N, C-alpha and C positions, 0 to 999 in steps of 0.2 A: 588975449591969452587966457585960457581956461584952466582951472585947477580941479582936481578930483576931491570930492568930499569924503575923505577917509582919514583915519587917525594916522599921525606921523609914524613912519617906520613900518606900516602894514604892507605886506607884499601886494603887488599889483594884481596877481592872479588869485589872491585869496577870495576876493568877492566873487570871481567867476566860478571858482570851485564850489563855494557855498550855494550860489545860484543853481549850478548844475545838480548838486545833491538835493536841493529843495524840489527840483523838478522830478528827479528820479523817484523820490519818496513822497511825492505829493499825493494826498489822500482824496478820494472821491466818496463822500458819505453815502451817496445814492447808489454806489456800486456794490454795497453789501447785499448778500442773498443768503441769509441764515436758514430759511426754510429748505432751500435746496441742499445745503450742507447737512442739515439734520436728517433729511431723507436719505442721503447717501450713507451717513453714519448708521442709521437704523438698518439699512439693507446690508452694509458691510459687516455688521456685528454677527450676522448669521453664519457666513463661512468661517469667521474667526473662531467662534465658539465650537463649530462643528469640527474643525481641524484640531483645536485644543482637546476636544473630547476624545478623538480617535488617535491623538498623538502623532499626527503627520503635518506639523506646521510648515514643512518644506514646500507644501503645495499651496500655501496661503497666498503667496504673491500672484500666482496665476489666476486664482479665483478673484482676488481684489481687482486686478487689471481687467479681467473679463467683465466684471460688474461695472467698473468705472468707465471703460471705453465703450461698452454697450450703451450706457447712459449718454455719453458724448455723441455717439453715432445715431442715436434715436432721432428720426426726422420729424416726429410729431404727426398730427393728422388723425385719420381713422385708425382704429386699433389694428385692423387686419393689415393695413399697409405698414404700420410700425412694426408689427410682429414679423412680417415677412422680411422687411428691410434689415431689421436687427438680426434675424436668424441668418441671413446671407452673410452679414458682417461677421457674425460669430463663427460661421463655417470657415470663412477665409482666415479669420484669426486662429482657428484651430489648426489649420495647415501651417501658418506661420509659427505657432507654438511648437508643433511637431518638428519643424525644421530647426528651430533655435535650440531646443533641448536635445534633438537628435545629433547635432554636430557640435554642441557646446564644448564637448570634451575631446573632439577630434583634433587632427593636425591643424595648425594655425592657417595654413593655406586655404583650407576649405572654409574657414571662418571669414577670411578676407573676400573670397569669391562670393560667398552667400551674402555678406554685408553689402558688397557692391551691387549685386543683382537686386536685392530687396529695396535698397535705397534708390536705385535708378528707377525701378518700377513705380515706387511711391512718387517720385518726382514727375514722372511722365503721366501719372494718373490725372493730372490737371486737364488733360484732353477730354475727360469724361465729366467735367464740371467741377466747380470749386468745392462743392460738398463732398464729392467722392475723393477729391484730392486731400481734403482734411482727414477723412477717414483712413486713407492710405498712409498718411503721415502718422496717425495714431498707431497703426499696425507696425510701421517702421520703427517708431520709438519702442514699442513692446518687443520687437525682435532684438534690438540692441540690448535692452534691459534683460531679456530672457537669456541671451547668449552669455552676458556677463554673470548672471546668477548661476547658470549651469556650470560655467567655468569655475566659479568660486566653490560650488558644491564639490566638483571633482577635485579641486585643490585641497579642500578640507579633509576628504577621505573618510571621515566618520559619519557622513550624512549620505543616506540612500535616497535616490530619486529615480523614478521610472517615467519614461517619456509619455506612455499612455496615460498615466495618472495626472501628469501636468496638463495634457490635452483635455482630459475629463474635468479637471479643476477649472480651466479656462471656460470650457463649455458650460459648466455649472454656474459660473459667475454670470455669463450671458443669459442663461435660462432664468436665473434669479431675477434679473432686471425685467425680462419679459413677463414673469409672473407678477412682479410688483406693479408694473404698468397695467396688467390685466385687472388686478384687484382695484387699483385706483380708477380704472375705466368703469368698473361696475359701480363703485361708490359714487362717481360723478354722474351716474345715470346714462352710461354708454354714449357720452358725448365726445366729440373730437377734441384733442388737446394740442397745444403748442409744443414744440420741441423743448425738452427740459433745459438745454443750454441754448437759449435764444440768441446769445451773442455770436455763436458759430454760424458761418454762412450756410444758406440753404439752397443756393443756386446749383441746379443740376444741368444747366445748358452746356453743351459741348463747346470747347474752345479749340482753336487751331494751335498746333504746336509750332511756335515760331522758333527760329534759330537761337535767340537768346534764352528761351525757356529750356530748350533741349540742352544747350551748353551749360546752363546753371545746374540742371539735373545731373548731367555727367560729372561736373566738377564736384558737386555736393556728394555724389556717390563715391567718387575717388577719394575725397577727404575722409569720409566715414570709413571706407575700406583701409585707408592709410592709418587712421587711428587704431583700427582693429589690428593691423599688422604690427604697429608699434607696441601695442599692449601685449598681444599674445605671441607674436613672433620673437620678441626679445624676452619673453617669459618674465615680465616685470611683476614684482610683488604688488598685488592689488591693482594691477594695470587695467582691469576692466573699468575702472573709474574714468579713464581717459575717453573712450568712445561714448560712455554714458553722459559725461559732462559736456562733450562736444555736441552731442545730439540735443541735449536740453538747451544749450546756449545758442545753437544756430537758429537763425530766423529763416523759415523755409520759403522765401519769396525774393524776387529781384527788387521789389519796391522797399528798399531799406529805410525804415524810420530810425533816425539816430537815437531818439529818446527811447523807443521800444527796444532797440538793440542794447543800449546801455543798461536798461532795466533787466533785460534777460540775462546779460552777463553778470551784473551785480547780484541778481537773485541766485544764479547758479553758484557763485562763490560763497554767498552767505549760507545757502542750503548745505553745501559741502562742508563748510566749517562747523555748522550745527550738527550734522550727521557724524562727523569725525569725533567731536567732543562727546556725543551721546554714546557712540560705539566704544569709547574709552572706558565707560562705566564697568562693563563686565571683564575688564582686562585682568583683574586679580581675583575674580570670583570663581568658585568651583562648586560642583555638586548641585544640591537643591537651590542654593542661592543664585547660582548662575542660571539655572532653569527659570527662576522667578524673574530675574533681571531681563532675560531675553523676552519673556512673555510681556513684561512691562514695556520694553522697547517696541514690540509689535503694536501695542496699544498706542504708544506715542506716534508711531508712523501713521497709523490709521487716523488719529486726531489731526496730524499735519495735513494729510490728504483731504480731510473734511474741511479744514480751514482753506485749503486751496480752492475747493468748490465754492466757498463763500466769498472769497476776496478777489476773484478774478478781475473785476472792474473797480475794486476799491483801491488797489495799488498793484500794478503789474510786477514790480520788482519783488514785493513780498509774496505775491502769488507764486512766482518762479522759485523763490526760496523755499516755500512750504512744500511744493511738489518735489523739488530736488532733494530736500532733506528726507521726506518720506520715502522716496524711491531708494535713495542711497542707504538708508538704514535697513530696509528690507533686503537689499542686495548684499549688504555687508555682514548681516547676522551670522551666516554659516561659518565665516572665518573668524578665528580668535583675534582679539585686539591686544596691542601693546603700544608702547611709546613710538617704536619705529613704524608700526602700522599706521598710526594717525599721521605721522609725517609723510609717509608715502601717499596716503589718500589725498591729503591737501595738495601735495606736489603734483600728482597726476591730474587732479581736478584743475589746477592752474594751467597745466599743459593742454588739457582738453579745451578749456575756455579760451586760452590763447590761440589755439588753432582755429576755433570757431570765429574768433574776432578777426583774424587775418582773412578768412574766407568771406566774412560779411563785408569787410572793407573792399575786397576785390570785387564782390558782387555789386556793391554800391558804385564802384567805378565803371563796371560793365553796364549797369542800368543808366548811368549818366551818358555814357558813350552811345548807347542805343537810342536814348532820347534825343541826342544831338544829330544823329544820322538823318532822320527825316527832314529836319530843318535845313541841313546842308544840301539835301537833294532837291529842295523846293526851289 
């Protein structure tokens, strides 16, 4: 008969919980990439100060996402190929931006329909290669964030936003990245370069759309459309945090890694809590002090996104937390904060993450069933 080496009275599951937490927050020192983070920060400061100078900070979010996602979509290689590929990505993103900000203040039925269509198209993009699938997911995330941001602007009432200006801001962010890569290409002596985010897949070979892939794409689109219907159809206060949290927390593939899923969910919750606390700061401020606090929060959001670029492979949970916090701060700034607002934001984040967890568990069961099918037929 064996006995466990633990202090008397210690719960049996305590060691398992601590082991699980140590895995979720395990650090990989070699995964830090500060040069990439500093490069993003240097470039992102340009649109920030431009919009501060002209007094139209409402367009900053589009410019930052255009810049960040253009960097993520950059395939590397010769400059001509990079510029063409990134330009096409930027044009498609401009269309997504126009759609999101064009319908963000419309009836919730149109939002549900558009969310389903965009998410389904992004899921089926895997047929054109893993690389294009990842780029489609980036635009899918941007669509959900932009819809939530436009809805918040409409609810705030005192903020003016034009669709064409949001499209120009997104395009300007993409153009800024193309300009930065051109200057770096000249400095490097016109030599080919690797893709900035080498961790992202570069495979562009086409894949067959199998029934499980199609089914998961449909289910995922239905879930995102459902969260949009829940948030906007019921006219929930700060309800846009539900689809944003669900999109951030969901793992976009059938091959579910338990650890990665746990890190993504944990990071989304941490990021939402951080964003809610920071957005509580301007709750009692007015006038010039409120203006200064909001500008400070924009800087904080930018720094969080910069850290996300640096720690992607240092710790995935903290990476998700940094990205979620940065995004939710920028999305939540147009709306005033109070005690009730922070409660709603955390509650809706929990709902979004919970929905994502259920979907990932179902996807995991679907993947296991699909894996067993060939062996049963053999």
